[in-house]
C-alpha positions as CSV (number, residue, x, y, z in Angstrom):
1,X,-27.4,-29.4,2.8
2,X,-23.6,-29.6,3.2
3,X,-22.0,-31.1,6.3
4,X,-19.8,-29.2,8.6
5,X,-16.7,-31.0,7.3
6,X,-17.6,-30.1,3.7
7,X,-18.1,-26.5,4.6
8,X,-14.7,-26.4,6.4
9,X,-13.0,-27.9,3.3
10,X,-14.7,-25.3,1.1
11,X,-13.6,-22.5,3.4
12,X,-10.0,-23.8,3.2
13,X,-10.2,-23.9,-0.6
14,X,-11.5,-20.4,-0.8
15,X,-8.8,-19.1,1.6
16,X,-6.1,-20.7,-0.5
17,X,-7.6,-19.2,-3.7
18,X,-7.7,-15.8,-2.0
19,X,-4.0,-16.1,-1.1
20,X,-3.1,-17.0,-4.7
21,X,-5.1,-14.0,-6.1
22,X,-3.4,-11.6,-3.6
23,X,0.0,-12.9,-4.6
24,X,-0.7,-12.3,-8.3
25,X,-2.1,-8.7,-7.6
26,X,0.3,-7.7,-4.9
27,X,3.8,-9.2,-5.4
28,X,5.2,-6.9,-2.7
29,X,3.4,-9.0,-0.1
30,X,5.4,-11.9,-1.4
31,X,8.7,-10.2,-0.9
32,X,8.9,-8.3,-4.2
33,X,9.6,-4.6,-4.6
34,X,6.8,-2.0,-4.5
35,X,6.0,0.0,-7.6
36,X,5.3,3.7,-7.0
37,X,4.3,6.5,-9.3
38,X,7.2,8.8,-10.4
39,X,7.7,11.9,-8.3
40,X,6.6,15.1,-10.1
41,X,9.8,17.1,-10.8
42,X,8.3,20.3,-12.3
43,X,4.7,21.4,-11.9
44,X,3.0,23.6,-14.4
45,X,1.9,27.1,-13.3
46,X,-1.2,26.8,-15.4
47,X,-4.4,26.0,-13.6
48,X,-7.1,24.2,-15.6
49,X,-10.7,23.7,-14.4
50,X,-11.9,20.8,-16.5
51,X,-14.5,19.5,-14.0
52,X,-17.7,18.9,-16.1
53,X,-19.8,18.7,-13.0
54,X,-18.8,22.0,-11.5
55,X,-21.9,23.9,-12.6
56,X,-24.2,21.0,-13.1
57,X,-27.6,21.4,-11.5
58,X,-28.5,18.7,-9.0
59,X,-32.0,17.4,-9.1
60,X,-33.5,17.2,-5.7
């Protein structure tokens, strides 16, 4: 079984690894700019119902 000091060290290592992963995935947290999806300028008037589950029977 691991000692308390070994467990504390492991927690610190995992916290540091988590910080590195967050910085790779979310550069805006590190001071970078945030990327947003482009705003829709013109929306189509056509309505399309392409949900394949709309009329699916649900087994009880």
